[in-house]
Every structure is written in structure tokens, then in C-alpha cells.
C-alpha positions in Angstrom: -0.2 1.3 -16.0 -0.7 -1.1 -19.0 -0.9 -4.8 -19.0 -0.6 -5.2 -22.7 2.0 -7.9 -23.4 2.9 -7.9 -19.7 3.7 -11.7 -19.7 6.1 -11.3 -22.6 7.7 -8.3 -21.1 8.1 -10.1 -17.8 9.7 -13.2 -19.5 12.1 -10.9 -21.4 13.0 -9.1 -18.2 13.8 -12.4 -16.5 15.8 -13.6 -19.5 18.0 -10.5 -18.9 18.2 -11.0 -15.2 16.8 -14.2 -13.8 17.6 -13.1 -10.2 15.7 -9.8 -10.4 13.5 -9.0 -7.5 9.8 -8.5 -7.8 10.2 -4.9 -6.9 12.8 -4.2 -9.6 10.7 -6.1 -12.1 7.6 -4.0 -11.1 9.6 -0.8 -11.5 11.0 -1.8 -14.9 7.5 -2.9 -16.2 5.6 0.0 -14.6 3.2 -2.1 -12.6 2.7 -3.1 -9.0 4.7 -5.8 -7.2 1.5 -7.7 -6.7 0.8 -7.6 -10.4 4.2 -9.0 -11.2 3.9 -11.6 -8.5 0.5 -12.8 -9.8 1.6 -12.9 -13.4 4.8 -14.7 -12.4 2.8 -17.3 -10.5 0.6 -17.8 -13.6 3.6 -18.2 -15.8 5.0 -20.8 -13.5 1.8 -22.7 -13.0 1.1 -22.8 -16.8 4.7 -24.2 -17.4 6.0 -21.2 -19.3 8.6 -20.7 -16.6 9.8 -24.1 -15.5 12.3 -23.0 -12.9 15.3 -20.8 -12.1 18.7 -22.3 -12.4 22.3 -21.1 -12.8 24.0 -21.3 -16.2 27.0 -23.6 -15.6 30.2 -23.3 -17.6 31.1 -27.0 -17.7 34.4 -26.2 -19.4 35.4 -24.2 -16.3 34.7 -27.3 -14.2 36.9 -29.5 -16.4 34.3 -30.9 -18.8 36.4 -30.0 -21.8 34.8 -32.4 -24.3 31.4 -31.8 -25.8 30.1 -34.6 -28.0 27.1 -34.8 -30.3 25.9 -38.4 -30.4 23.5 -39.5 -33.2 21.8 -42.9 -32.8 19.7 -45.2 -35.0 17.4 -47.2 -32.8 15.0 -50.1 -33.2 11.7 -48.3 -33.9 9.7 -49.4 -30.9 12.6 -48.7 -28.5 13.1 -45.0 -29.1 11.3 -44.0 -25.8 13.4 -46.5 -23.8 16.7 -45.3 -25.2 15.8 -41.6 -24.8 14.9 -42.3 -21.2 18.3 -44.0 -20.6 20.1 -41.0 -22.2 18.0 -38.5 -20.3 19.0 -40.2 -17.0 22.7 -40.4 -18.0 24.5 -37.9 -15.8 26.5 -36.1 -18.4 24.0 -35.9 -21.2 22.7 -32.3 -21.2 20.3 -32.6 -24.1 18.4 -35.4 -25.8 16.2 -35.1 -28.9 14.0 -37.4 -30.9 14.6 -36.3 -34.5 13.7 -36.9 -38.1 16.3 -37.8 -40.8 19.0 -40.4 -40.9 19.1 -40.9 -37.1 16.4 -41.3 -34.5 18.0 -39.6 -31.5 20.5 -36.9 -31.1 22.1 -36.3 -27.7 24.6 -33.8 -26.4 27.1 -34.8 -23.7 29.7 -33.1 -21.7 32.8 -35.1 -20.7 36.0 -34.5 -18.8 38.1 -36.1 -21.6 37.8 -38.4 -24.6 38.3 -41.5 -22.4 35.3 -40.5 -20.3 33.3 -39.9 -23.5 34.4 -43.3 -25.1 33.4 -45.2 -21.9 29.9 -43.7 -21.8 29.3 -44.2 -25.6 30.5 -47.8 -25.4 28.0 -48.4 -22.6 25.3 -47.1 -25.0 26.4 -49.4 -27.8 25.9 -52.4 -25.5 22.1 -51.7 -25.7 20.7 -54.1 -28.3 18.2 -51.5 -29.3 20.9 -49.2 -30.6 21.6 -50.2 -34.2 24.1 -47.5 -35.2 25.9 -44.5 -33.7 27.8 -41.5 -35.0 29.7 -39.3 -32.6 31.1 -35.9 -33.4 33.4 -34.0 -31.0 32.8 -30.3 -30.8 35.9 -28.4 -31.8 34.7 -24.9 -30.8 31.5 -23.9 -29.0 30.2 -20.7 -30.7 26.9 -20.5 -28.9 25.3 -22.5 -26.1 22.4 -22.3 -23.8 21.0 -19.3 -25.7 17.5 -18.1 -25.1 15.8 -15.5 -27.2 13.6 -12.6 -26.2 9.9 -12.9 -27.1 8.4 -10.6 -29.7 6.2 -7.9 -28.3 3.7 -6.5 -30.7 
């Protein structure tokens, strides 16, 4: 039984199967169920593992339009605008960025009318100086996570 890189191995095992039982994880990693349980609790309490959730295929649910929204915002209002975007139902990712724009957000919409309505609501915010929206033509990769390096 070795504990070297156990946390990384545990994270990688969960990336492969997030619904794996403690027993199957223990067998795969060659440690006891108690050890897996303790390490898992530590990873959760330290914020490494933030939760367990399904990966939803929004296209299959009728959200066929993915939009990348780039915003230029009044300097002191970035936090306020990002909070509005974070709370917007169909925005799945929101980033403060460097470069020509201040904020990049990714949204999922049922159709272009739905997208236009939500983006126009954003443009009513006096703190938004400029926007640029790109509609995704083809999703090549999404929601990808990568396995941790184990030395």
C-alpha cells in the first residue's frame, strides 16, 4: 500500500468515473476504503473537489445556439457586470480577461431570438461600453478536464 501521489490518483480516478464507489476507488488505488474516504474528505474541504454534477448536453435539450460574448466595461464596474452575467440563467462561463475586452462570457440559448433578447438586455447596462458576440458554428471540445500529472 503506497500513498505517494494518492490525491492526484484519486482525482484522476474520479475524472474517469465521478460516480465510482469508495470501494471501487479503494480497489483501483490499492488502499483501504477508509483511506479513500479520508483523502476524499480532505480534497473536498480544501476546495480541490468542489462538487459532483452531471455533464449536461444542452444541445440535446434544445439549446442549439452557443454564443461567445466579449464586453468592454467601465473600469470600476467590472465586478458588477460579471455578477450580473454570473447570475444570468443561460450564461455557463464568465471570465475577466486581459486584451481588447474586459469580460468574456459563454451562453447557451434555444435560438438566435433568445440570444438577441438576452444580449440586448446586457447592452442596456450603462456600464457596458461595447460588445462583440460570436456564434459558435461547431463545438469541437467542451467541458473537458485533464488528468493530473503523477510523478
